TORFIVO-666333 format. One record per residue (C-alpha): x, z, y; residue in one letter. Coordinates in pm, 1 decimal, padded with zeros to 6 digits. Each point is the difference from the previous one (the first is absolute). Example, Ala and Ser with C-alpha at 12.3 -4.5 7.8 and 13.67 -1.06 7.14 Angstrom:
BEGIN
        xx        zz        yy  rest
   01230.0   00780.0  -00450.0     A
   00137.0  -00066.0   00344.0     S
//
This chain:
BEGIN
        xx        zz        yy  rest
  -06723.4  -13591.9   09346.8     M
  -00239.6  -00193.6  -00208.3     V
  -00192.3   00314.3  -00103.6     L
  -00049.5   00138.8   00377.0     S
  -00098.4  -00311.5   00142.1     Q
  -00232.1  -00090.9  -00290.3     G
  -00143.2   00360.5   00012.3     L
  -00072.6  -00058.7   00392.0     R
  -00184.5  -00324.1  -00053.0     I
  -00208.6   00129.6  -00271.5     V
  -00065.0   00314.1   00170.3     G
  -00119.1  -00246.1   00292.9     R
  -00240.1  -00122.7  -00246.1     F
  -00104.3   00289.9  -00162.2     I
  -00095.4   00157.9   00342.1     R
  -00230.2  -00274.5   00074.8     A
  -00201.2   00055.3  -00340.2     R
   00086.3   00350.7  -00117.6     P
  -00293.3   00028.2  -00212.1     W
   00069.5  -00330.4  -00206.0     S
   00337.6   00110.3  -00079.0     F
  -00123.6   00336.0  -00094.6     A
  -00224.6  -00149.7  -00261.4     S
   00241.2  -00219.2  -00137.5     A
   00268.3   00300.4  -00012.8     V
  -00278.8   00240.3  -00161.2     T
  -00073.4  -00296.9  -00279.6     G
   00372.2  -00065.2  -00039.8     A
   00030.7   00401.1  -00048.8     A
  -00279.8   00010.9  -00249.5     L
   00153.9  -00293.5  -00188.1     F
   00327.5   00196.4  -00003.9     A
  -00147.1   00296.9  -00162.3     G
  -00205.5  -00185.6  -00258.1     S
   00348.6  -00154.8  -00114.9     I
   00140.2   00338.0  -00043.2     I
  -00315.0   00136.0  -00151.5     A
   00013.1  -00279.8  -00247.8     S
   00312.0   00031.1  -00088.1     S
  -00048.4   00352.1  -00072.5     A
  -00330.4  -00055.1  -00223.6     V
   00207.6  -00230.2  -00216.7     I
   00233.1   00299.1  -00063.3     G
  -00280.0   00229.2  -00019.5     W
  -00150.4  -00276.9  -00249.7     I
   00351.4  -00036.4  -00156.5     T
   00008.4   00408.0  -00097.7     D
  -00370.8   00077.1  -00057.5     T
  -00123.4  -00339.5  -00193.2     A
   00280.2  -00237.4  -00117.0     I
   00265.0   00212.3  -00159.7     L
  -00256.7   00259.9  -00162.8     P
  -00172.5  -00314.0  -00170.7     V
   00341.4  -00179.1  -00070.1     L
   00199.6   00245.6  -00098.0     Q
  -00200.0   00298.9  -00162.9     D
  -00298.1  -00192.4  -00111.8     G
  -00263.2   00167.4   00213.6     E
  -00324.4  -00168.8  -00000.3     P
  -00121.0  -00223.2   00351.8     T
  -00341.4   00141.5   00012.1     H
  -00051.9   00155.5   00284.0     G
   00297.1  -00113.5   00143.5     R
  -00082.7  -00335.6   00137.3     L
  -00261.0   00126.0   00270.5     T
   00195.7   00151.0   00180.4     G
   00257.5  -00238.6  -00024.2     V
  -00243.0  -00278.3   00100.4     V
  -00141.0   00197.1   00287.2     A
   00348.7   00097.8   00158.9     A
   00108.6  -00371.2  -00015.4     I
  -00315.3  -00124.3   00147.1     A
   00022.5   00288.2   00264.6     A
   00336.3  -00084.7   00129.5     V
  -00102.2  -00390.5  -00035.1     A
  -00302.8   00052.3   00229.4     A
   00233.2   00210.9   00263.4     W
   00249.0  -00261.9   00018.9     K
  -00244.5  -00302.1   00041.9     A
  -00199.3   00182.4   00248.8     A
   00347.2   00055.3   00175.2     A
   00125.9  -00351.8  -00035.3     I
  -00319.2  -00152.0   00159.9     V
  -00001.3   00287.9   00304.1     M
   00399.0  -00087.6   00075.6     R
  -00032.9  -00401.3  -00026.5     R
  -00328.2  -00037.2   00195.5     T
   00133.4   00248.4   00272.9     S
   00343.2  -00165.9   00012.5     A
  -00158.9  -00373.6   00036.5     G
  -00209.9   00143.9   00274.2     W
   00291.0   00144.8   00176.6     L
   00242.4  -00288.7  -00008.8     Q
  -00273.7  -00276.4   00051.1     L
  -00158.9   00170.8   00300.3     R
   00317.8   00117.9   00153.6     T
   00103.6  -00393.8  -00041.0     R
  -00329.8  -00081.9   00186.2     Q
   00074.0   00280.4   00249.7     D
   00356.5  -00138.2   00083.0     L
  -00090.0  -00364.2   00009.4     R
  -00274.1   00063.7   00267.4     S
   00254.2   00235.1   00204.4     Q
   00235.7  -00270.3  -00022.7     L
  -00232.3  -00279.2   00150.2     I
  -00144.5   00229.8   00229.1     G
   00339.1   00109.8   00147.2     T
   00110.0  -00352.7   00051.7     Q
  -00315.7  -00095.5   00154.8     M
   00117.9   00244.1   00270.9     D
   00342.4  -00128.7   00053.0     L
   00098.7  -00269.5   00270.2     E
   00047.6  -00319.9  -00054.7     L
   00374.5   00042.6   00108.0     A
   00057.9   00189.0  -00327.5     W
  -00158.4  -00288.1  -00232.6     F
   00193.1  -00230.5   00136.9     D
   00296.9   00151.1  -00139.3     R
  -00156.4   00049.1  -00329.1     Q
   00027.2  -00233.5  -00282.5     S
  -00384.1  -00045.7  -00137.0     I
   00110.1  -00044.5  -00329.1     G
   00198.5   00319.9  -00005.4     N
  -00314.1   00157.7   00144.7     L
  -00232.3  -00130.7  -00273.0     L
   00264.6   00138.8  -00234.0     S
  -00049.9   00353.3   00164.2     V
  -00360.7  -00003.8  -00014.6     A
  -00033.8  -00130.6  -00377.0     D
   00339.1   00083.4  -00215.7     T
   00148.6   00284.9   00205.6     D
  -00342.4   00174.5   00053.5     A
  -00073.7  -00028.7  -00415.3     E
   00344.7   00108.1  -00089.6     Q
   00006.5   00259.7   00267.3     G
  -00291.0   00142.0  -00162.5     T
   00078.1  -00068.9  -00339.3     S
   00110.2   00312.5  -00112.0     V
  -00314.1   00225.5   00085.8     L
  -00145.7  -00133.4  -00351.6     A
   00238.5   00136.2  -00216.1     P
   00128.0   00271.4   00205.2     L
  -00304.0   00266.5  -00108.1     P
   00075.0  -00073.1  -00405.7     Y
   00399.3   00049.3   00098.7     A
  -00099.3   00344.2   00150.4     T
  -00206.6   00068.1  -00318.5     G
   00294.4  -00126.6  -00194.8     V
   00243.5   00248.9   00196.6     S
  -00230.1   00268.0  -00090.4     L
  -00009.2  -00080.0  -00350.2     L
   00374.7  -00015.9  -00011.6     V
   00007.7   00328.3   00157.7     V
  -00262.4   00110.2  -00277.1     G
   00210.3  -00138.9  -00271.1     T
   00283.8   00197.4   00074.0     V
  -00210.6   00305.2   00027.2     V
  -00168.3  -00040.0  -00317.8     L
   00310.9  -00082.9  -00182.3     L
   00165.6   00286.8   00144.5     A
  -00247.4   00241.0  -00071.3     L
  -00023.9  -00147.2  -00385.3     L
   00394.1   00034.5  -00036.7     D
   00263.9   00008.2   00307.9     P
   00218.1  -00251.9  -00188.8     W
  -00251.9  -00237.5   00006.5     L
  -00083.6   00061.9   00341.8     G
   00345.2  -00015.2   00082.8     L
   00035.1  -00367.0  -00182.0     V
  -00305.4  -00114.1   00202.2     A
   00120.8   00152.8   00333.7     L
   00367.5  -00176.1  -00030.9     V
  -00207.9  -00347.1  -00121.8     G
  -00244.3  -00002.9   00257.6     M
   00240.8   00064.2   00301.3     T
   00210.8  -00268.6  -00123.3     L
  -00304.8  -00239.1  -00037.0     V
  -00121.8   00090.7   00382.6     V
   00403.4  -00022.4   00137.3     A
   00002.0  -00367.0  -00137.3     I
  -00323.5  -00079.1   00164.0     E
   00095.7   00147.1   00320.0     V
   00313.8  -00208.2   00001.8     R
  -00148.8  -00310.0  -00077.4     S
  -00232.7   00033.9   00276.3     A
   00272.8   00089.1   00243.7     T
   00236.0  -00281.0  -00140.0     V
  -00292.5  -00256.9   00053.6     L
  -00134.7   00080.7   00333.3     Y
   00244.9  -00204.4   00188.3     P
  -00084.3  -00326.6  -00172.4     F
  -00357.1   00016.6   00021.8     W
   00045.4   00030.3   00407.5     E
   00198.0  -00345.1  -00053.3     R
  -00315.6  -00114.3  -00191.2     I
  -00244.8   00104.7   00225.6     Q
   00185.6  -00174.3   00279.3     V
   00038.5  -00304.3  -00199.4     Q
  -00368.6  -00015.5  -00096.4     H
  -00047.4   00000.4   00418.0     G
   00227.7  -00319.7   00001.0     V
  -00179.2  -00172.5  -00298.9     V
  -00341.0   00053.5   00147.1     S
   00105.3  -00085.0   00342.1     G
   00171.0  -00343.1  -00118.7     L
  -00334.3  -00068.9  -00214.6     A
  -00195.4   00036.0   00294.8     H
   00196.8  -00223.5   00232.6     E
   00005.0  -00273.8  -00277.3     M
  -00380.9   00001.7  -00029.3     F
  -00031.3  -00006.3   00387.2     D
   00225.1  -00262.0   00043.3     G
  -00096.4  -00186.5  -00310.6     A
  -00124.2  -00294.8   00213.0     L
   00338.3  -00039.2   00136.6     T
   00203.6   00041.0  -00258.5     L
  -00223.8  -00273.4  -00187.6     K
   00031.0  -00235.9   00306.0     A
   00371.6   00023.2   00031.3     L
   00070.1   00002.6  -00368.0     G
   00157.2   00339.6   00007.5     R
  -00155.6   00127.4  -00312.7     E
   00296.4   00006.6  -00194.4     P
   00184.4   00218.5   00276.2     M
  -00289.8   00234.3   00007.5     A
  -00019.6   00013.5  -00387.3     T
   00395.9   00075.8   00001.0     Q
  -00040.1   00275.0   00247.1     R
  -00306.4   00182.1  -00182.9     M
   00222.7  -00043.1  -00332.6     K
   00285.4   00166.4   00165.6     T
  -00201.8   00305.1   00103.0     E
  -00189.5   00040.2  -00282.0     S
   00311.3  -00011.2  -00212.5     D
   00129.8   00266.0   00203.9     E
  -00310.8   00219.1  -00060.5     L
  -00000.1  -00100.7  -00379.5     R
   00370.0   00108.5  -00025.1     E
  -00051.8   00349.1   00184.8     R
  -00297.7   00060.5  -00244.3     L
   00162.8  -00052.3  -00307.4     V
   00276.5   00213.7   00093.6     Y
  -00223.3   00256.1   00053.5     V
  -00195.8  -00061.4  -00274.7     G
   00297.0   00000.1  -00229.2     V
   00141.6   00340.0   00171.5     R
  -00360.2   00162.5  -00054.3     W
  -00069.7  -00120.8  -00372.1     E
   00352.0   00151.3  -00086.4     T
  -00103.4   00338.1   00145.7     Y
  -00277.8  -00011.9  -00163.9     R
   00166.8  -00082.8  -00348.0     T
   00188.3   00283.7   00066.1     I
  -00255.4   00224.0   00057.9     I
  -00236.7  -00115.2  -00297.6     V
   00277.2   00043.5  -00256.7     S
   00044.4   00371.5   00126.3     L
  -00300.0   00100.7  -00100.8     I
   00038.1  -00078.0  -00371.9     P
   00345.6   00164.7   00028.9     A
  -00149.7   00324.7   00133.9     I
  -00250.3  -00000.8  -00292.0     S
   00256.0  -00024.5  -00236.4     L
   00199.2   00260.3   00150.9     I
  -00298.8   00190.1   00011.8     T
  -00084.4  -00054.2  -00405.7     L
   00341.6   00088.7  -00073.5     A
  -00012.0   00344.2   00200.0     V
  -00340.7   00067.0  -00116.0     G
   00092.6  -00066.9  -00354.6     A
   00275.1   00246.7   00004.6     A
  -00227.3   00274.0   00175.3     R
  -00233.3  -00054.1  -00281.1     V
   00230.2   00081.0  -00262.2     D
   00127.0   00276.3   00207.4     A
  -00354.4   00112.4  -00016.6     G
  -00039.9   00037.5   00395.7     A
  -00306.3  -00265.3   00021.9     I
  -00271.6  -00183.8  -00211.1     S
  -00005.4  -00350.9  -00115.3     A
  -00302.3  -00018.2   00237.8     G
   00201.9   00125.9   00274.8     D
   00265.9  -00310.1  -00059.0     V
  -00314.4  -00221.3  -00050.8     V
  -00125.1   00105.7   00351.9     T
   00324.7  -00056.8   00166.1     A
   00041.7  -00345.0  -00173.0     L
  -00371.3  -00131.5   00070.1     Y
   00065.6   00139.1   00394.2     L
   00304.8  -00212.1   00037.4     L
  -00157.0  -00300.5  -00175.8     S
  -00271.7   00036.7   00250.8     L
   00269.0   00010.3   00281.1     L
   00128.8  -00362.5  -00075.9     T
  -00213.8  -00172.7   00230.4     F
  -00090.3   00238.6   00261.5     P
   00351.1   00105.4   00064.0     I
   00073.8  -00367.9   00099.1     Q
  -00257.2   00028.4   00252.7     L
   00198.9   00221.4   00225.4     I
   00247.3  -00312.2  -00001.6     A
  -00264.5  -00217.9   00081.5     F
  -00093.5   00230.7   00275.1     V
   00345.3   00034.3   00152.8     L
   00048.7  -00398.9  -00018.7     F
  -00317.4  -00052.5   00169.8     D
   00110.5   00271.3   00247.6     L
   00329.8  -00239.3   00030.6     A
  -00230.5  -00290.2   00076.9     V
  -00251.8   00201.1   00184.8     A
   00239.5   00089.7   00251.7     I
   00161.5  -00329.7   00185.1     P
  -00388.2  -00142.4  -00019.2     A
  -00090.4   00297.6   00187.0     W
   00266.4  -00031.5   00265.0     N
  -00117.0  -00377.1   00059.5     R
  -00328.9   00111.2   00043.1     V
   00097.3   00293.8   00237.1     A
   00209.4  -00222.5   00210.2     A
  -00337.2  -00191.2   00054.2     V
  -00230.0   00324.3   00017.9     M
   00239.3   00151.8   00285.1     T
   00040.6  -00292.1   00199.7     A
  -00038.9   00151.1   00364.5     D
  -00055.7  -00341.1   00203.2     E
  -00394.7   00114.3   00014.8     V
  -00190.0  -00158.2   00244.0     V
  -00107.0   00271.0   00255.3     K
  -00359.3   00010.1   00111.2     H
  -00184.4   00209.3   00319.2     G
  -00356.6   00066.4   00048.6     A
  -00164.4  -00281.2   00160.2     V
  -00300.8  -00154.1  -00147.3     V
  -00136.9  -00359.1   00012.9     A
  -00223.9  -00112.6   00247.0     D
  -00310.5  -00162.2  -00159.7     E
  -00117.5  -00130.0   00329.3     S
  -00018.8  -00366.7  -00117.2     G
   00193.6  -00079.3   00343.5     T
   00312.4  -00249.1   00001.0     P
   00333.9   00249.8   00039.1     A
   00248.2  -00064.3   00277.0     P
   00367.4   00030.5  -00113.2     V
   00309.3   00108.9   00217.6     E
   00355.0   00047.0  -00059.7     S
   00274.5   00198.0   00191.3     S
   00368.6  -00062.0  -00048.3     T
  -00023.3  -00073.1  -00385.6     V
   00320.2  -00020.7  -00194.6     G
   00030.8  -00075.3  -00369.4     F
   00305.4  -00045.8  -00238.3     S
  -00019.9  -00103.9  -00360.5     Y
   00370.3   00072.1  -00043.1     E
   00187.7   00235.1   00216.3     E
   00179.9  -00178.1   00280.4     G
  -00231.7  -00286.9  -00051.2     V
  -00251.6   00032.0   00277.2     Q
  -00312.3  -00262.7  -00090.5     V
  -00237.7   00147.3   00310.0     L
   00158.3   00136.9   00322.4     D
  -00193.6   00131.2   00248.5     G
  -00320.2  -00186.0  -00076.5     L
  -00294.9   00046.4   00217.9     D
  -00318.9  -00153.4  -00071.7     I
  -00349.2   00016.2   00176.0     D
  -00333.2  -00154.1  -00203.5     I
  -00291.9   00043.0   00164.2     P
  -00324.9   00082.8  -00217.6     A
  -00170.8  -00269.7  -00184.2     G
   00257.9  -00294.0   00104.8     R
   00159.3  -00227.0  -00273.7     T
   00385.8   00012.0   00048.2     V
   00276.9  -00234.4  -00130.6     A
   00317.3   00147.9  -00063.7     I
   00263.6  -00277.0   00040.9     V
   00388.6  -00036.7  -00066.3     G
   00271.6  -00155.3  -00171.8     R
   00086.2   00124.8  -00328.0     T
   00174.9   00348.3  -00007.4     G
  -00188.9   00092.7   00325.2     S
  -00163.9   00320.7  -00138.6     G
  -00355.7  -00176.5  -00009.2     K
  -00092.9   00127.9  -00354.2     T
   00199.1   00345.3   00054.6     T
  -00222.6   00056.8   00279.1     L
  -00310.3  -00088.3  -00207.2     A
   00112.8   00218.7  -00233.0     L
   00028.0   00295.3   00249.5     L
  -00336.6  -00087.0   00151.3     L
  -00131.2   00075.8  -00356.2     A
   00248.6   00319.0  -00018.6     R
   00118.2  -00151.4  -00361.5     L
   00320.2   00127.7   00203.0     W
   00049.9   00238.1   00274.1     D
   00216.1  -00108.7   00283.6     P
   00341.4   00178.1   00049.2     K
  -00095.0   00073.6   00348.8     S
  -00278.7  -00048.0   00250.5     G
  -00378.3  -00021.5  -00109.2     S
  -00291.5  -00226.0  -00077.6     I
  -00310.5   00112.5   00092.8     R
  -00406.8  -00081.1  -00062.0     I
  -00210.3   00132.7   00247.5     D
   00271.5   00182.3   00177.7     G
   00042.8   00158.0  -00376.1     R
   00352.8   00035.8  -00140.1     D
  -00017.7  -00184.3  -00357.9     L
   00212.8   00309.2  -00138.3     R
  -00277.8   00218.7   00103.8     D
  -00284.3  -00136.0  -00252.4     F
  -00087.3   00205.3  -00306.6     A
   00074.6  -00135.6  -00304.0     R
  -00253.7  -00302.9  -00089.7     F
  -00149.3   00016.8   00330.2     E
   00233.7  -00284.8   00174.3     L
  -00110.5  -00266.4  -00276.7     P
  -00395.5   00041.5   00101.4     K
   00110.9  -00155.4   00364.6     E
   00300.2  -00245.7  -00081.6     V
  -00000.8  -00263.7  -00309.2     A
   00339.2  -00191.0  -00041.4     F
   00010.9  -00334.0  -00202.8     V
   00345.1  -00111.4  -00084.7     A
   00125.8  -00340.3  -00044.9     Q
   00029.8   00039.9  -00357.3     E
  -00324.4   00091.4  -00136.8     A
   00009.2   00251.4  -00272.7     F
  -00346.2   00032.5  -00242.7     L
  -00050.2   00193.7  -00282.6     F
  -00086.3  -00074.1  -00373.8     D
  -00400.0   00055.6   00081.4     D
  -00279.6  -00208.2   00118.8     T
  -00067.5  -00187.5   00317.8     V
  -00196.8   00303.8   00099.6     R
   00227.7   00255.4  -00123.5     G
   00285.7  -00158.2   00202.5     N
  -00217.9  -00018.1   00344.5     I
  -00170.5   00343.5  -00022.4     S
   00293.6   00177.6  -00165.5     L
  -00197.3   00295.7  -00055.7     G
  -00173.1   00017.4   00318.4     L
  -00344.4   00052.2  -00024.0     D
  -00136.2  -00289.8   00157.5     V
  -00348.1  -00244.6  -00055.2     G
  -00046.3  -00332.0  -00119.2     E
  -00069.8  -00127.8   00361.4     S
   00308.2   00145.3   00137.6     E
   00225.7  -00180.5  -00261.5     I
  -00146.9  -00327.9   00070.0     D
   00027.9   00030.4   00357.2     A
   00376.9   00093.6  -00029.7     A
   00042.9  -00277.6  -00238.3     T
  -00169.4  -00267.3   00231.7     A
   00206.4   00121.5   00278.5     L
   00325.6  -00022.7  -00171.9     A
  -00083.9  -00373.1  -00126.2     G
  -00022.7   00117.2  -00354.4     A
  -00402.0  -00058.5  -00069.4     S
   00063.7  -00335.5  -00105.8     E
   00231.8   00028.7  -00286.4     F
  -00143.7   00328.7  -00110.1     V
  -00322.5  -00149.4  -00037.0     T
   00166.0  -00298.6  -00225.2     D
   00140.3   00315.5  -00243.9     L
  -00145.9   00001.0  -00323.8     P
  -00136.5   00344.8   00044.6     R
   00014.8   00026.1   00375.9     G
   00109.2   00335.4   00149.0     L
   00001.5   00141.1  -00375.4     D
   00249.2  -00249.5  -00101.6     T
   00341.6   00171.7  -00126.7     P
   00294.0  -00158.7   00182.9     I
   00281.6   00135.0  -00216.6     G
   00343.9   00156.3   00117.9     E
   00084.6  -00063.3   00356.4     R
  -00285.4  -00249.1   00035.3     G
   00148.1  -00242.4  -00244.8     A
  -00285.5  -00201.8  -00023.6     S
  -00008.5  -00051.8   00347.5     L
   00189.9  -00231.4   00247.4     S
   00226.9   00136.1   00254.8     G
  -00252.8  -00079.3   00285.0     G
  -00310.0   00133.6  -00205.8     Q
   00213.9   00340.2  -00050.4     R
   00083.6   00029.5   00382.8     Q
  -00414.0  -00065.3   00067.7     R
  -00059.0   00309.4  -00255.9     L
   00227.6   00209.7   00165.3     A
  -00137.8  -00071.5   00351.6     L
  -00369.5   00081.8  -00145.5     A
   00111.2   00311.9  -00141.6     R
   00163.0   00141.3   00335.7     A
  -00317.0  -00196.8   00181.5     L
  -00270.8   00203.8  -00186.2     V
   00146.2   00361.5   00132.1     R
  -00090.7  -00098.7   00344.5     K
   00320.8   00093.6   00127.4     P
   00038.5   00074.4   00387.7     R
   00336.7  -00171.7  -00052.0     L
   00090.1  -00294.3  -00165.1     L
   00354.1  -00106.6  -00106.7     I
   00023.4  -00329.3  -00154.0     L
   00424.7  -00051.8  -00066.6     D
  -00019.3  -00378.7  -00060.4     D
  -00297.5   00064.4  -00208.7     A
  -00138.2  -00338.2  -00020.7     T
   00322.8  -00202.0  -00066.0     S
  -00088.8  -00077.3  -00342.1     A
  -00341.2  -00195.5   00125.3     V
  -00046.2  -00354.6   00162.9     D
   00056.3  -00005.4   00354.4     P
  -00361.4  -00117.1   00040.5     S
  -00136.1   00290.4  -00193.7     V
   00224.2   00240.8   00179.4     E
  -00130.2  -00123.1   00310.7     R
  -00349.4   00074.2  -00091.3     A
   00047.6   00333.8  -00151.1     I
   00166.2   00097.8   00322.0     L
  -00274.7  -00134.7   00216.5     E
  -00234.5   00179.2  -00217.1     R
   00210.1   00325.0   00054.7     L
  -00019.8  -00071.9   00408.4     R
  -00387.8  -00056.8  -00016.7     E
  -00102.7   00240.0  -00272.3     A
  -00163.5   00321.1   00156.1     S
   00239.6   00233.8  -00152.3     M
   00167.2   00318.0   00141.3     P
   00354.5  -00126.1  -00028.6     S
   00291.3  -00054.6   00235.2     T
   00218.3  -00249.6  -00223.2     V
   00345.2  -00075.0   00022.1     V
   00150.6  -00310.3  -00176.4     I
   00366.8  -00046.1  -00079.7     V
  -00018.7  -00372.6   00082.0     A
   00192.9  -00316.2  -00104.6     Y
  -00220.9  -00265.6   00026.1     R
  -00070.9  -00151.4   00327.7     P
  -00364.3  -00008.7  -00074.7     S
  -00001.8   00379.9  -00053.6     S
   00162.7   00052.1   00329.6     I
  -00271.8  -00173.8   00209.2     R
  -00267.2   00189.2  -00164.1     L
   00169.8   00321.8   00092.7     A
  -00168.2   00161.1   00360.2     D
   00346.8   00100.4   00065.2     E
   00367.4  -00026.2  -00120.6     V
   00283.7   00272.0  -00035.8     V
   00353.0  -00187.7  -00024.9     F
   00249.1   00202.5  -00178.1     V
   00376.8  -00079.2  -00006.7     S
   00296.2   00245.7  -00091.5     A
  -00244.7   00294.7  -00068.9     G
  -00143.4  -00013.2   00339.5     R
  -00344.8  -00140.3   00164.9     V
   00154.6  -00243.6   00238.2     V
  -00364.6  -00145.2   00105.0     D
  -00349.2   00075.1  -00024.5     Q
  -00292.9  -00213.4   00097.5     G
  -00203.1  -00311.4  -00105.8     T
   00155.2  -00277.9  -00159.8     H
  -00012.1  -00247.7   00296.5     A
   00166.3   00264.6   00228.4     E
   00282.4   00054.1  -00233.3     L
   00050.2  -00377.2  -00060.7     M
   00009.6  -00020.4   00399.4     A
   00260.5   00275.6   00045.4     R
   00202.6   00073.8  -00308.3     Q
   00207.3  -00299.2  -00104.1     P
   00131.0   00164.7  -00296.6     T
  -00378.7   00041.0  -00135.2     Y
  -00059.5  -00342.6   00101.4     A
   00263.0  -00127.6  -00231.9     D
  -00125.2   00196.9  -00301.1     L
  -00343.4  -00133.4   00055.1     V
   00117.9  -00349.1   00022.9     Q
   00201.6   00058.4  -00304.1     A
  -00276.1   00127.9  -00202.8     Y
  -00202.7  -00314.7   00118.3     E
   00272.4  -00221.9  -00127.8     R
   00008.6   00182.1  -00309.0     D
  -00398.7  -00014.4  -00030.9     A
   00007.3  -00359.5   00084.9     A
   00299.5  -00101.5  -00279.2     L
  -00230.3   00226.7  -00273.4     R
  -00305.0  -00190.8   00096.0     S
   00183.6  -00332.4  -00030.0     R
   00134.1   00062.9  -00334.0     D
  -00362.0   00121.9  -00158.9     D
  -00133.3  -00309.4   00132.8     G
//
């Protein structure tokens, strides 16, 4: 099972980079040949130089040149083979690992958000890091092991040619060693599966602890968090120790067998020399060759061990790579006319979980160029509607259209050219202010300045030590919540979207600042229809129209005054917002 699965995984990698593998294996084969050649040279030197000089007293003159030349030639052969094998194998492993991680990220970027909601971020990090590394770890020693396999075969053949009895001893000994190595990999494989799973648990817990550090410290729950991490880390350690002990036990047996085989070979060889069947140089050749096999033969065990590690790691990688919840795209390209986009939907239904309907038969009609506030009680479906308008999720039924074009018909990367979404939780990258606003978009200084001014960010950006070129830390750690929201808004505005969706995206700024931002958005000559998920009465009043949502449906749509007059539920909700705003204002005062 281990060998068959491992070979399928390795075959996949080799097919991607066949020439690198071929070069590494060629180097390994040349290395095996150099080992066999060196043992033959040692035997030849013993019979033609050492014994004649020591036993018969022949002069060394004329012999050293040939001896030195033979040794130098074999050494050069061996060195070239090692360089070729190691360079090619290292390049194969590192490039394959790089390719795998790129494919992992590319695959995940194609998946629906529903898939991400069911994953642990820490586990995904473990897959991209630890599993991708361990899944390809076998590639570096594999060519060497291929050469060692050739070396083992060559050893048995050479000794059999020297003497059948020596060949038989080598065959039985090598078979026993390889059988133990295969057995060790088979036994340890299931334990490595559990270790890989536990790696994901520990990584996920660590990610959760780091993300929740503020909450843990504020509530004084550091001991609880530390104990949870200790428990899971101890479990990982115990599993690693268990596998390590079992692996070292097998290694000890293998390492002990090699000298035992050499002793048996020496005894058999001495008997055959006494019988006149072989020469002393033949025995030296056999013993020298076996001594050189002490480490290489262990490499087969290392490769099998790496296969046992690689299989569960690759299975976790493959689970991500084969996820089929891919966002499907059509062929519609973006409209770059620079005009606001009308939006409409018909009988939109959506649920995050089976049987729990969030939107049910929702219909909406937003004229081009209007600023529309979506208002409703908590859980009414406001944020879900905003996510659907940006096609971050797809409706389970019905459709949402821009200019009569279904959002699902847009080609990949085309819809974001027309639609920009700003969430309540503003995510910023570990980059400069400029890098976070442009986010790879080719925009000029004047466009960035205009976007920051419109988002109300110019004031604090100017005060930063290096202005737009100031690094803001991971997730914008050096900024306040309101500043982060304004930069996120500027990032959306610099793209000049035809539809701008704000999911309570100014909730962290002062009401007066929010009002100023929204007024600038209304008065600016920007090509956008603006949809705001609103809670503050000031935001609602600034909208041209209000869409009142309840229980996943549009209850009414019209101006704020119209809804106040004809929708008692809406009036009660807005008045509750106003009372809350008044209380907050009094507390701040």
